[in-house]
N, C-alpha and C positions, 0 to 999 in steps of 0.2 A: 681082812676087814673089808676090802673092796668087794670081794665075792659075797661075803656074808650079808652085805647091805645092798646087793643087786646092782652094783655099778661096773661090773666087769666089761660091759659093752660100751661104757662111757669113759672109763679111766683105764689107761694102759701104763703099767710100770716098766720103765727101762732102767736097769741097774748098771752101774759102772761109773768110771771117771768121766765127767762131762766132756773132757777133751778127747775121749776115745769114742764118743757116742755120735751117731748120725741120726738126724730126724727126717721123717718122710715129707714133712711140710714145715714151713716157717712157723716159729713160735710167736704168740701175741704177748705173753707175759712170762718172765723168768723170775722165780722166787729163789733167793739164795741166802745162805747163812754161813759164810766162810770168813767171819770177822772174829779175830781172837783178842785176847788181852793186849797183845802187841798187834795193832790193827791190820798190819800187812803180813804177819808171820805165816798165815795159812795160804799165802800166795793168791790173795784175792784178785790182784790186778791182772796177772796173766790169764787167770781162769775167766774173769769177766770179759777181757778183751777177746778171747777166743769165742766165748758164747755170743757176744755181741756181733762179731763178724760172721759167724757161721749159722746162728739160729734165727736171727732176725732178718726179714726181707728188707734190704736197703736200710738197715738200722731203724726200721719202724717197729717199735714195740715198747714194752715197759719193763723196767727192772724194779723189783721190790726186795730190798731198799733201792731207791733210785739214785741217791747221792750219799756221799760220805765225807764228813769233815774229820780230820785227824788233828788233835789239839794237844797242848801241854800247858802246865802251870809250874812256876818256880816254887820249890819247897825248901825247907830247912830240915835236914835229917840229923837226928841225934847221933853223937859220936859212937854210941854203943851199937847203932844199926849200920854204921858205915864201915865196910870191910876194905881197908886199904891194902895195897900190895904188901906192905911190911907185915901187917897183921895176918894176912892169908899165908904168907911165906912162913911165919913163925908157927902157925898152926899146922901147916903141911909138913914141916920138918919133924913133927911129932908122930906123923902117921906110920913110918916104918916100924917104930917101936910098939905102936898100938896094934898094928895089923900084921906085922911080920912079912911085909911085902916091900919090893923095891919101888919107891915112888919117884925116882929120879926124873923120868919124862914129865910127870905132872909138876914137879917142883921147877923144872926148867921152863915150863910154860908160864909159870908165875914170876919168873925172874925179870929184873929190869931189862927193858928193851923189847920184851915180849908182850907184856900187859901192864900198863901203867894206870889204868883207870880204876877207881874204887868201885865196888858193887854195894848194893843196898840189901840188907837182910832184915826181915821182920816177920813176925807171926801174924798171919791173916786171921782176924777174928770178925766174922760177919756181924756179930752183935755189937761190936765196938764201933766207934766213929773213925773218921779218917785219922791215920796214925801220926801224921807229921803236920807241921805248921805250913800253911799255904801263904806264900809271900807275894804272888803276882796275880794279875788278871789272867783270864784264859787267853792263850795265844794260838791262833789257827795256823798250823803248819802246812796242811794240804786240804784243798777243797775239790772233790772229784765228782763230776757228773758221769755216771757209768755209760751213758750213751755217747759221750763225746770222746774225741782224741785228747788225752791229757798230756801229751808231749813227753819230754824227757824228765820223768819224775825222779830219776836217780841223780840228777844234777844237784849239788849243794845249794841250799836256799838260805838267804839271810832273814832273820826275824828279830823282833824286839820284845823283851819281857817288860811290861809296865808294872813296876813294883808298887804295891799298896800297903805293905807291912814291913817294918824293919826286921832284920835278922841276918843270918848267915846263909846266903844262897849257895847250896852245894848239891842240888839235885833238881829233877823235874819229875812230874807225874804225867805220863802220856795216856790219852784217852780218845774216844771217838764219839761221833754223833752220826747215826745212820737215819736217813729220812725215808720212812716207808711211804709217805704221801705228803701232800701239802700241809697236813696238820699233825701227823703222828711221827714221833721220833723215838729212837732207842739210843741210850747213851750210858756209858760207865763213868761219866764226869764225877769228880769229887764234889761238885757243886749241886748234884742231883741225887735223888733217892737211890739207894743201892740196887744193883741187879745181880744176876749170877756171875757176871764178868768181874774179875778182880781188877784192882788198880795196877798199873804198870809203872814201876819206879826206875829211874835212871840216875846214877850219880854223874856229876859233872867232873871233868878232868881237873878242875881247880875250883876253889870256893871263893866267894866274894861277899864282903859285908855290904848290905844294901839298906836303904831307907826309903820311906814313902816318896813317890814321884820320880824315883830313879828310873832310867831306861837302860836295860842291859841287853847288849847285842848277843844273840845266839845264832846258831846255824843248825839246819836239819839236812840229813842226807839219807837216801834209801839205798842200802847196801844189800848184797846177796852173798850168803855164805852157805855152802852145801845145799844149793838150790832153794834156800829159804830167804825171803826178803824180810828185812827188819829196818827200823828207823834208828838212826844215830843222831842224838841231839847233844850239842855241847856249847859251852860258852866261848865266845870269840875273843 
């Protein structure tokens, strides 16, 4: 495309992982799209930090997106969509008979003491609306300016869910808001029109009945597993 349109002397393509690339001169603008349904799961933070420190001269430049908010909202998940440890164990114990394989290691991974938090199962239908009842306002978990040092983002942080609708609080939906410039944003918020990003649901370790005007304490923590960062959100 570049050659066909006569831009080969203007545009040079460098392929590879950005962390393995060296530039001949400082960059003025870096455009990136390494934001997933789980906003940190594509390792955006270490990649951006490396690009910021190596590609910009004295950190003078512009990222697009320039900032990222990571948020959540409390939800009520139907029991049929909530996979408890007991339900998962019951289903897993049927696997050997169904598939003729030894599932002991998998079953052990589901056993008490190994994994106690439920998971949320649902069928994603792009034509349908949001599948669960939203109980709280938006809660900002992280607000990151990519040009700045953002400190120890892996430390647990306290937050408060402000409840607007009564129900059984047993999960959260995690979403992001990416700021392309001062006026333009991208978001997969359940309060905004749909995008190609899906919603990211997390079950809480325990449920709590709530009513309007309740304040529920939660915590967020950025953890790393197998070199992949992800957010853990839970009720306090």
